[in-house]
Structures are given as C-alpha cells and as structure tokens.
C-alpha positions, 0 to 999 in steps of 0.5 A, a space after each residue: 816917645 821921647 827923643 834926646 841925645 843926652 841920658 841925663 836930660 832924657 831921664 829928667 824929661 821922662 821923669 817930668 812927663 811921667 808925673 802928668 796924669 794920662 801921659 806915659 813915655 812909651 819909648 826913649 831914643 837917642 837919635 832922630 834916626 832911632 825915632 824913625 826906626 820906631 814908627 811901628 810903635 805909633 806913639 800919640 806924641 813924639 817929643 824931640 829935643 834938638 841940641 844942634 842945628 844940623 839935626 833940624 833937617 831930619 824934622 821933615 822926615 819925622 813930620 812925614 813919619 808921625 805927622 806934624 800934629 804929633 810932634 813937639 819940638 824943643 829947641 836949644 839956643 843954637 837952633 832958635 834961628 830955625 824956629 820958623 823953619 821947624 815950625 813948618 814941620 811941627 805944629 808945636 815948637 818950644 824953646 828949651 827955656 820954656 816953663 814945664 807947664 808949656 810943654 805939658 799944655 803942648 802934649 795935652 793938646 794932641 788928641 789920643 789916637 783910638 787903639 
C-alpha cells in the first residue's frame, strides 16, 4: 500500500515501485487515516510518505495496525529531526532524497506473508 497526500508524487512512486519484479501496489491512499481504514487488505508493505511533522504522530497507530516490520517511512526535510522517534515505530526509515535503489532494498527486505 502506498500512502502519499500529493497525487503526482503518489503516481510517480507507484510507477517506480510497479517496475520492480514481484512488487505490486495494491492500494493508494491520500492520508494516514485512510491507510488505517484499509487494514482489512493486509498488505505486505506499507510505504508512508510523510510531508509534515504533524503527521508523524499517527505512525504509532500504523505501526500497531500493520506492524513495525511492514512499514517503510519516507521523510521530507521538515520531518528529518523526527527520524529517531519515527524509527522506534518503523524498522525502515528513509529520507525522500534517498536514491530509488534504497527504497527498493527496503521493500525487498520485508518478507511476503503466506496467502
């Protein structure tokens, strides 16, 4: 699942991720609250792109809902100071300025759940 507020950025991330073998974007949502509402989908990975520091508080709820081992959190410059705090709730935290291969490695490092 991909969580990103801005349509253009969300579409670009989805297009990038969809090019990786064995990785499929099963849902795209705008907000963290919408991501919580999609728990029933039980995605293997939840990629969360945080644009604002105020959004970081709900990472705890996402971590509880999906598990810290299933979250990949992308942080913008405004949220960089919260990297350590967010890291307590997600095993994979990257800056949005990271190269795409680091995001791919983070996603590939999450084991697929048996269906």
